[in-house]
C-alpha positions, -999 to 999 in steps of 0.1 A, spaced: -245 -31 169 -211 -14 161 -183 -22 138 -159 -49 143 -122 -44 143 -118 -68 115 -142 -47 93 -118 -17 97 -89 -36 90 -105 -50 58 -113 -16 47 -76 -4 55 -63 -33 33 -83 -23 4 -66 9 5 -31 -6 11 -32 -45 7 -10 -63 32 6 -82 3 22 -49 -6 46 -47 24 82 -53 25 93 -88 36 111 -74 69 77 -56 77 49 -65 102 20 -45 89 -6 -66 106 -30 -67 137 -3 -70 165 -25 -73 195 -62 -77 200 -91 -97 183 -108 -87 148 -142 -97 165 -138 -71 191 -164 -43 187 -148 -8 184 -151 17 211 -128 43 194 -98 47 172 -67 65 177 -44 73 148 -7 78 152 27 74 136 41 54 164 27 31 190 43 36 225 33 34 262 24 71 260 0 62 230 -16 32 244 -19 54 279 -35 80 258 -62 55 239 -72 42 275 -79 77 286 -99 85 253 -118 51 256 -105 41 224 -96 2 219 -79 5 185 -47 21 178 -39 23 141 -3 32 137 19 34 108 51 20 125 47 -16 139 56 -18 176 67 -53 168 92 -60 140 106 -92 153 92 -120 172 93 -117 210 108 -144 229 95 -131 263 72 -106 276 88 -93 309 88 -56 302 125 -53 298 121 -27 271 97 -3 255 84 -26 230 76 -53 257 61 -29 278 38 -12 254 26 -47 243 18 -59 278 0 -24 286 -20 -31 254 -29 -66 261 -36 -57 299 -64 -31 288 -78 -48 258 -64 -24 233 -59 -35 198 -28 -23 177 -30 -24 141 1 -13 120 -1 -4 84 35 3 72 53 -1 40 20 -13 23 7 22 31 41 36 15 37 14 -17 4 28 -28 -4 58 -51 -25 75 -26 -4 65 6 24 82 26 43 97 -3 13 110 -18 6 130 14 41 146 11 36 154 -23 2 171 -17 16 192 11 43 203 -13 18 211 -40 32 187 -65 15 177 -97 18 149 -122 29 124 -94 38 89 -101 58 62 -83 95 65 -82 103 28 -82 75 5 -93 74 -29 -80 78 -60 -104 62 -95 -100 32 -82 -82 11 -89 -114 -4 -123 -128 -20 -129 -161 -49 -152 -162 -59 -170 -194 -91 -190 -195 -116 -207 -221 -151 -203 -222 -180 -208 -245 -190 -178 -265 -225 -172 -249 -211 -175 -213 -180 -152 -218 -197 -120 -206 -208 -136 -173 -177 -151 -167 -157 -118 -175 -180 -97 -153 -172 -123 -125 -135 -119 -128 -138 -83 -131 -159 -78 -100 -133 -99 -81 -105 -75 -89 -92 -84 -124 -86 -63 -154 -76 -29 -137 -49 -12 -156 -42 22 -143 -73 44 -148 -90 18 -170 -110 -10 -158 -127 -43 -171 -97 -48 -196 -93 -81 -214 -80 -95 -247 -104 -119 -265 -97 -145 -291 -121 -167 -307 -113 -204 -314 -122 -240 -314 -122 -260 -283 -120 -300 -283 -129 -324 -256 -142 -359 -248 -161 -362 -216 -154 -395 -197 -180 -420 -185 -178 -402 -151 -181 -368 -163 -212 -346 -161 -206 -323 -192 -225 -291 -195 -221 -294 -232 -215 -327 -254 -220 -363 -242 -199 -389 -225 -175 -408 -246 -183 -384 -276 -157 -359 -291 -169 -324 -288 -160 -293 -309 -172 -260 -293 -165 -224 -302 -148 -208 -274 -132 -175 -265 -98 -174 -251 -97 -146 -226 -68 -129 -210 -68 -106 -181 -42 -89 -160 -48 -91 -122 -30 -83 -88 -10 -114 -76 -25 -115 -43 -60 -116 -56 -52 -146 -77 -72 -172 -54 -101 -150 -50 -104 -143 -89 -99 -180 -100 -128 -190 -76 -149 -164 -90 -141 -175 -126 -149 -213 -116 -181 -204 -100 -193 -184 -131 -181 -210 -157 -205 -234 -169 -180 -262 -174 -174 -289 -149 -135 -286 -154 -123 -251 -165 -92 -249 -187 -71 -219 -175 -36 -211 -167 -19 -184 -144 14 -167 -152 34 -145 -131 44 -113 -151 79 -92 -146 58 -60 -156 64 -32 -132 31 -24 -115 30 16 -121 6 19 -92 25 2 -65 61 9 -53 84 31 -35 88 69 -34 71 96 -56 81 124 -78 62 153 -93 63 188 -103 60 221 -89 35 245 -105 65 268 -111 101 266 -109 115 278 -77 150 292 -67 169 267 -45 170 287 -14 133 296 -16 124 259 -20 140 251 11 122 278 30 90 265 14 100 229 23 105 239 59 71 256 60 51 231 44 65 201 64 68 220 96 104 216 99 130 233 123 158 225 102 167 208 68 200 190 64 210 189 25 239 187 3 252 217 -15 233 239 -38 237 236 -74 225 269 -87 195 259 -108 157 262 -104 140 235 -85 111 221 -105 108 183 -103 108 169 -66 113 134 -57 101 124 -21 104 92 1 88 92 36 111 74 63 145 59 51 146 64 13 182 67 4 180 35 -15 159 55 -41 185 82 -48 195 65 -81 158 65 -92 155 102 -83 183 110 -104 170 89 -133 138 105 -131 154 138 -136 145 151 -100 162 185 -89 158 174 -54 152 143 -34 135 147 1 139 117 25 154 110 59 180 87 77 207 98 53 242 87 65 272 107 62 289 91 32 256 87 16 253 125 10 284 122 -12 265 100 -36 243 130 -48 278 139 -66 262 173 -75 236 159 -96 206 164 -73 201 181 -40 196 156 -14 175 168 18 171 148 50 143 161 69 141 135 96 121 105 99 93 117 122 89 149 103 87 130 70 59 108 80 41 126 109 12 136 86 4 100 81 -18 102 111 -40 129 93 -41 104 63 -53 77 84 -77 98 103 -93 111 69 -97 76 55 -114 62 84 -137 94 90 -149 92 56 -159 57 58 -168 52 94 -183 84 104 -201 70 135 -169 57 152 -150 80 177 -118 89 161 -89 106 173 -57 118 162 -27 114 188 -15 144 205 15 127 219 47 137 201 67 104 199 96 119 178 127 104 198 150 132 186 152 168 195 170 200 180 182 232 198 
């Protein structure tokens, strides 16, 4: 009995939860069935007709691509463009296509970390942390039951703050309640006011896990009716967000750094703003189209910001405060297929796994 496609998807969404994707995105299973047994996996940056042909030739029935082949709803499937033709070919040949896009961009060991690793950057952190991704759960529990209930919520994913786990705040107090005649109280008697020493416990949790964590809390809690409340936090989640910034081990002269950038990212050309005559030490990156992070890169004190898809007038926004480099969309993210391959091979060693050999870059240089 082999692995199901749903098992692989569940694993990938532990790494990069689908809740972390942008609202415009479509990081999901696009074709296929989660219950299909996997015959082989092909990892790629894009999913095109050529990629589907490659999967067929390899005997792989799951394509894990960074870019979704379908961003918007399809109103017909007639083969009038490459998107429809790719989907039709995948459906005809029982090929599942799974996209893991901006959710993989936004996690600390995702696309941007892979760029930082190739450039040898240390002390990396998210450039633009996201807000409103965290909740605070407050609940009340008898003192003798608090350890069991806290363990349940921790096991379900609460209480993680950076490199610290099982984090909580606890305050001792007195709980009061009167069970009705229809109640089945764990403590006390129907119709009689009850005073019980309780712990008020507070934990932080990812918003998308709130249902799972509350369910775990209720299951472990001794009370028939659990008193709790959930609050959305404005706090930035330092572990989730766009772009990344880090430092070189030693400062580099600007021209030497640009040569280093070309070598490490396998570039033919780098389009950049004018040099500023100062060493490069702090480097900001964003795979794909990341010009929206230029202000964050400046505020972070970066000497250079590496991204792609920069428009002509957007280069002026560097304002000689930072070197802005456009290395190309494909070039900035092509190593994502290696990242996916490593994650999957380490956790599913018995599945036939392939990295695409098809060059899907739609642009060329001469």
